[in-house]
N, C-alpha and C positions, 0 to 999 in steps of 0.2 A: 504493500500500500504506500509506503514511504517512497519507494522508487517511482511509482506511478505519479505521485504528487510532484516529485522533482522534475520528471519529464514534462508534466503539464506546465510547471513554472518556467522551465527553459523554453518551451514552445511559445508561451505568452510573451516572454522577454524578446524572443526572436521576432515575433509579429510587431511588437512595439518598436524595436529598432528599425524594422523595415518601413513602418509607417512614418517614423521620424525622418528617415532617409528620403522618402517621397516628398514630405513637406519641405525639406531642405532643398531638394531639386526644384520644386515649384517656385520657391521664393527667389532662387538664384538664376533660373532660366530666363532667357530673353524670348518672349513670346512674339515671334515674327509670323504674322498671319500668312504671309506669302510663302513661307518655307514650311512644307508639309511635314518635314522630319522633326523640326523643333517646335511645332505647334501642338498645343494640347487639344485642339479642336479636331474631332474625328473627320477624316476625309472620305471620299467615295471609295478609295482603296480599303480603308479600315472597315467601312460598312459592308463592302463586298466580302471581305474575309470573314467577318462575324456572321454574315448571312449564310455563307457556305458551311461555316462551323456549326451553325444551328441545324442544318440538314444532316451534317455528319453525326451530331449528337442524337438526332432522331433515329438515324440508322442504328447507332449503338444501342439505344433503348430497345428497339424491336429485336435486334439480334440477341441481345442479352436476355430478353424475355423468352424468346424461343428456346435458347440454350438452357435457361433455368427450368423450363417446363420439361424438356427432354432429360436433363441431368437429374433434377430433383423433383420431378413431377409426380411423386408418390403421394396420394391423398388418402391416408389411412382412415380418416374420419368422414369420408364422402362416399363410402361404399362399405360392404361387409358388415352392416348393422346387425346387432343381436337382439333387437326389440321390434315389436309390431309397428310402432310409430316411427322407427328409425328411418324407414324409406321415405316418409314424408319430409322429415328433417333434412335428409340428404338431398332430396329433390329441390327443396327450398334453397339450400346452400348452393347447389349447382346453378340454379336460375340466377341467384345473386351474383355469383362469380362470373357467369357469362355476360350479364349486363354490365358489370364493372369492367370486364375485359374489353368489351366492345366500345364502351364509353371512353376508356383510356386510349384505345387505338385511335379513335376519331378525334378526340380533343387534343391529344399530343400532336397528331399530324397537323391539325388546324393551327395550333399554337406556333409550331416551328415553321409552317408554311407561310403564315402571315408575317412572322418575324423576318423571313427571307424576302418575300414579295414586296413588303413595304419598308425595306431597309432605307436608311438615309441616302438622299440623293440631292445634290445642290440644285438640280434643275426641276425638282419636284417639291411642291408645297402641300403640307398636310391639310386635310379638310376637317374643320371643327364644327360639331353640332352638339348642342346641350343635351338633347335626349332624343330617343326614337321609340315611340310607344309600341310599334310592331315588333321590333327586335326584343324589347324588354318582355313583351307578352310571350314571344316564342321561347326565350331561354328561361322563362319562369314556368310556363305551363307544361313543358316537356318533362322537367324533373318532378313536378307535382304529380303528373300522371304515372310516371314510372315508380316513384316512391310510394304513392298511394296503392298501386297494384301490388307491390311487394309487401306492404304493411297489411293490406286486407287478406292476402294469401297467408301471411304469417299468423294473423289472428285466427283465421279459419283452421289452420293446422293446429294451433295451440289449443283452441276450444275442443277439437276432436281428441287431442291427447289427454287433456285434463278432465274430460267428462266421464262420469261413470254413475250408474244407477245404484243407490244405496241398498236396494233389494238384490242387486247382482252379487253373485258369489265371488268374493275377492279375499285376498289375504292381507291383513293389516300388520305392518312391520314398522317399528320405530328405528330411525337412524339418529343416534345421539352424538353430537360433536363436542369435543373439548380439546384444549391444548395439551398434547398434540396427538390425538388418537380418536378412534371411533368405538362406540358401544352399540350393539344391535339388540333390540328387544322384540321378541315375538309374542303374539297375543294369546298363545296357548290354545287349549281345547275350545274355549268359548268364543275365540276369534274377536275378543274385545280387549283392547289395551287398558290397563288400569290407570287411574289418575296418577299424575306425577308432578313433583315440584322440587326445585333444587334444595329446598330446606330439609327434605327427607333423605338427602344423600348421607349414607353412613355404612361403613363396612362393605359387605358384598352388594349392597343396594347402591350401585355406582351411578345410576341414572335418576335417583330420587323418586322411586315409585312409592305411592301412598299405600302402605300395606294394610291400612284399615279398609281399603276399597276391596270388596269381594272379587271384583274382576281382575285384581292384581295378583291373586294367589297362584294362578297357573301361568303367569307370564314367564318367559324364558329369556335369559341374557346370554349373549354370545359375542365373540370377537370377530367372527367371520359372517358375512352376509350370504346365507344359502337361500336360493330361490327355486321354486318348481317351474319347469319349462311349460309354456303354454297357459299359465294361470295369471290373471290380472292381479297386480300387487299395488297396494296403496302404501306408499312410503311416507310416514309421518316423521317430520324432522324437527329437532330441537337443538339448542346450543346451551352449554353450561356457562360460558365465559364471554367470548367475543364473537364477532360475525365470522361465520364459516360458510362454505359453499360445498354441498355434497355434489360431486361430479362423477358420473359414471359414463366415461367416454364411449365405450363400446355399445352402450344402450342409448346414446344420444339423450342423456338425462342430466339435468342440473337444476338445483334449487338451493337458495340461500337458507342457511340455518341461523336463525335470529334469536338472541337471548330474550326470554320473556314471552315468546309466542311460538305457535306451532304452524309450520308450513307443510305442504305435501306435494308429492309428484306421483302420477299414476303411470304404470308401464306394464307391458306383458313380455317377458323374455321369450324368445323364439328359438334360440340356439343354445344347446348345452355346452358346457366347457369342453367336454370331450370332442364333440363334433367341430367346434371352432378350432381346436388344436389340430384336427385332421385336414383343415382346409389348406390348399397348396400355398396360398398367399401368406398365411400365418406361418406355415412351415419354413418358407423362404426367409421371412423376417427373423424368425427364431434362429435359423442357421447363421444369418449375418451377425446377429447379436453375439452368438456363441463363438464365432470366429474372432471377433474383437475381444471377447472375454478370455479366450484361450491365449491370444498374444499377450495380454496383460498378465495372465496367470504365470506364463513362462518367466516374465520379468520378476514377478514376486517370488517365484520359487528360487530363481538365481540369487535373490537376496536372502534366502532362508526363511521367507514368510510363506504362509499357506496360500494356495491358489484359490481362485474364485470358483464357486460351484456353477455348473451349467444352468443357463436360464431356461425355465419352463413357463410357457404361456399360461396366464391366469387373467380372468377379468379382475378389474381393480376399482376400488372406490378411493377417490382423491379429494383433497380440499382445494378448491379453485379460488380461494381468497387468501391474500397474504395475511396470515393470522399470528405471526410471531417468528421467532428465531428458527424453530424446527418445522416450519410450515411445509417445507419440501418433503419431509419424511412422514407426513400425516396421511397414511393410506391403510386400507384394509382389503383383504382378499375377498373376492366375490365368486361364489360357486353356483352355477346353474346346472341342475340335474333333473332327472325324471321325478315325477310326483311320488313314486314309490320310494326312491332313494331319499328324497327330501323328508318324507314322513318317518322313515327309518332313522335318519339323522336326528330329527326333531324329538323323537321318542326317547333317544339316548341322552338327551340333555336334561339336567335337573331344573325343576321349577324354582322360581325366585322365592316363593313362599317356603319351600323346603330348605333352601339355602339360608334364608334369614332365620328360620327356626333352629337349624343346626348351629348357626353362629351364636345365637342367644344361649343355647344350651352349653356350648363350649365356653362361653364367657362366664356362665354361672358355675361351671364345674370346679375351677380352682378355688372359688370362695367356699364351696361346701367342704373341700378338703382342709382348708385353713381353719374353718369352724370346728371340724371334727378333731383337729390336732390340738386345739386350745384346751379342751377338758383333760386330755392326757397329760399335757404339760402342767396343768393345775394340780392334778392328782399326784404327779411326781413331786411337785413342790410341797404339797401337804404332807406326803410321806416323809420327805426329808426333814420337815419341821417336827413332825411327830417323833421321829427317831432321835432327833437331837434332844428333844424334851425328855425322852426315856433315859438317854445317857446321862443327862444332867441330874435326873432324880437318883440314879444309881450312885453317882459320885457323892451326892449329898448323903 
């Protein structure tokens, strides 16, 4: 950090010296208008050079854009979605990108073309007019129509994603955010999440469930988000401390987790973790990642340090808000499986009511032992006193 600061200071000093040199040259130069080499007024030759350079820069922009698309044109979040609504989100993103790309091509061409066509010329005088209602209407109405279309389509897609019938069979799951990790709460057999508040956080009750609520007894806490494939899931989201954002990139799902309120997102997973791992595109990406990890592992092993383990694809839950120092590492594993495997996994988990009861029993157990030990100590003391008294009587 210190080296970077020194480099910045040196660069700024260099710029300052350069600007001072220019000022010195301006104050000491003889501005002879007839001499185009000593004059500070741009000549036709200067304007022609700048005009052609503008066209050259336009060509550079187009060539670099094409090269970037060919070289780095992998869009992992614009296809291969793992949720029912993901295709709608991908389609919206593609439409937006195409519109932006076309607008960029046209506007950049017009910008550089007009800079060349109307470059300075001593035989040409610029035409000035204060306003033009027709031009202003055209360049206002076109963006309005395009943006309105994108916004209306986005609202339509959003309403379809977030709508569900309360009588519909859904799975309720809570995603609880805190610096810097995630806790997952399942609604149990009754499919109703118990009430919760941060004031109830204690021991194993890490998300502040109100254990006085009958619906809370069968709730289940976990560190991994397991979801059944093909079933609609309502994710209820809370935050313990600061603003977080639950981001499930493979499912095209994101929602802010706000302290003091409950937000939600509805989605239906469509691809299990196993099937996603078997897709050719995912296999190729995993192989590339492991190639890079293997190279780094060899360097670590040469230093006597343990190598990196091979990367295995998993769905992931991330925080998409900068929430603190360890924000980058705030993630949780997501597993999408068949409903049979999901129910089997869920049945193996211990309910929160049982965990809290066991915790309370364990907390009381040491006190009982301590109380039972006190009478024994008292008896030993009494016996010692009595024996001393007997000895004293004998001596007398």
